[in-house]
N, C-alpha and C positions, 0 to 999 in steps of 0.2 A: 503493499499501499505507500502509496505515494502522495505528498502534498508540498506546495511552497509555504516556506515560512513567509508569515506577515510580521516578524520582528526586523527589527531595524539591521541591517546589514546585508538581509542576506534572503539571498535568492537561492540558496541551497535547497535541494531536495531532502526531505525527510522523510524517514524509513521507520517503520516499525518490525521490529525483530519479534515474533510470538515462537516460543519454543516450549516443549513438553518434554522434560527431562526422563529419561529411564536408565540409561547410562551414562553415567556422568563425566566418563573419561571421553566417550563420544561426542557427548553435546558440548563438551568443552573446547573440543578441535571444531565442530561445526561452528560454533560461536566465534572462535579465533580468526576462523576463514572469513567469515562473513563480516566482522568488525573490519577487518584489514582490509577487505576489497571496497568497503562502504567507505572507510578513511581516507583511502587512494582515490575514491572518485570525488571527495571532498562532501559527502552526504552528513548530513546529523541523523544519527539513530537513537531509537529510545528500545528498551526490551522489557518485554513482559513474560514472566515465567509463570505457566499453567499447570497444574497438577497432572492432566494426563491430556491425548490426542483429541478426546471428543470436548475439550473445554476450550480448543483452539478457535473454532467458528464463532462461538461466544464472545470470545475474546476480541477478536477482527470485529466482529458487528458492534460492539461497544465503542471500541476504536473509531470506526466508520462514522457511527451516530455523533460523537465528539466533535469529530472534523467538520461534520456538515452543520453542526450548531457553529462552527468559527472557532470553539474554544475547548478547553479540556477541564472537566471538573473532576477531583478526588474527594472521597468521603474518609476522613482521616479518625477512625475510632481511638477511643483513649483506652490502655491497657490498665488493668487493676489486678491485684489479688497477690499471691507468692508465684515464684517463676513458673511452676507447672500450669497453675491458672494463666499466665501470661502466654505460654507456649501455646497454650489449646485455643486461646484468644487469637493470636497471630495466624494458627493453623486454620480456623474459621474464617477468619478474612481473606486469607489466599485463596479458600476453596471459594468464596464468593467472589472473586476476582480483584481483591480490593489488593494495594500494592504499596500503602501508606499507613504508618500507626504513629501513635503519641504514647509516650511516657515519661514519668518526672525518675530521673535518675536517681535522686536522693530518695525519693520513696521507694522507690523499687528496690534501690540497692545498685551503686556503681556495678557491681559484679554481674549482676541479673540483667544490668541494662546490655553490659557488653557481649554477655550470651546469649541474649537474643538477637543481638546484631550479627553475631558470628553463626548463630543458627538459620537464619535468613536471608542471607545474602541479596536476595531479590527484591527485599522489601526496604522502602526508605523509611527512617527513625526520626520522628520528631523529637526534641529534649524539650521538655517542659522544665521551669527553674524552681517549682516549689520545694520548699523547705530547702534551698540552696545556700540559705545561712550569709547573705549579702554583707551581713555587718562585720563578719567574721573572715570569709573569704574574698579575696579580691574577685569580681565580677571579670573581668577578663582573663582571670587564670581559671576559674570554676566553670563559666559557660563557653567563653571563647576557646580554652585550651582542654581542659579536663573532660566535658562532656564531647569535644570533638576528638579526643583519644579513646574514649568510648567507643565512637564510630557513630556520633549523631550526626544525620544528614543535614539538619536544620535545628538552629539552636533559637530558643524563644527567650526574649528576655523584656522589661519593662523600659521603654523609651523616654527619652527625658520630655518634659513638659505634659506627662500624663498624671495621672491619680498617685501614683507614687514610683515613679519614674527615677533611673538613675541621672547622674548629670550628664551634661552633651559629651563632655571630656570622656567620661566612664562608657559612655555608649559607643562612642568613635573607637577608642581602646579594643572595646570588646569585639565589634564587627571586624576591624581589621585582624585582630587575632585569630578569629575564626576563619576567615579568608586567606592567611599569608600561608606563602610556604613553609611546610614545617615537618621536617624529615621524611619526606615523601609521602605523608599521608595525604589523603583528598581531603579537600577543605569543607566546612561546613557552611551552610546558606544562613546567616544572620535573619532572624523574624521579631523587628520591631513590636512590641504590641503595649497596648495598656493606654487609655485615652485618646487614640487615633481617630480623628473624626475627619470628614469629607475636606473639610477647608484645610486640613494641616497635611494632606496627602503630597502635595508639591513641595512643602518644604522640607518633609520626611523623606522624599526620595531623594533630592537634591544634597541632603546632609549626608545620607547613606552611601548614595551612587547606585551603579548597577549591581547586578547580583544579589538583591535584597527582599525577602518576602515581608509583604505588612501582613500584620495579624490584627485584624480589624472586627470587632463583636458589638459590644457595648452601643456603640453610637448606631450601627444599623438596626438594632433591636430596639431603640428609642424610637423608630420609624414606624413600629406596629403595624397596621394594615399595608403601610406603603415599603414593607421590608423588601420587596422583589425589587421595586422603582429603585429604592437608594442602594442596594446592591450592584444592581446596573449601572448606576452613575458611578459608584466607586470602581467598577472596572473599567468603565469608559475613561474616566480620570487618569487611572494608572496608565493606560494602554496609550493615552495622547500625549502622555507626558514628554516633555523634552529637557533633558536635562543641562543643567548651565554650567 
């Protein structure tokens, strides 16, 4: 399946790889060959892993539907309970075609969070900062570096100017740390949150720059019956933003 990206910069084809693994070593080699060919062709690719061959048509169907709507939407369930319970929850999510989950490393336990990341390499993990001890551990170290070491793909933190945010300097340091080169480890995407309103989107995007995810909730919920309209306005504002 191919589509043209509407993201700035590029006219590159976007390819979706859907794999159903059985023999891991064969799957690894097939994936390696496909990725090498796509990289050589300058294509942007995304990978989805499904439990078996029967799920491949459904996965492609969901992807086509999202492409036709002009956007991709992911449901991100929050994990809770002990390690066994969270494993079951991630397995259930994968069986339902969900490839992104959220957990709080300091609630779940850093080692448990890391174990889940290793057990489900095809799943993207959001790290929530609950019980992060901001008064005792430097946010850039805890959220920007430790959560990244644990394998978080996205790190959530309270941004400046909100109800309980960090200072602008702390926020900038955290975001830079999450994205900076670090011993060959993959970067984490910073996700500022807390008190973000529609009228602050341009300010927030200019402050953090590209490769930033905005977590906005409360201000949308205040719209009540106009929630869909406000969410659409939020999406349009982000998509139309020109960085200064």
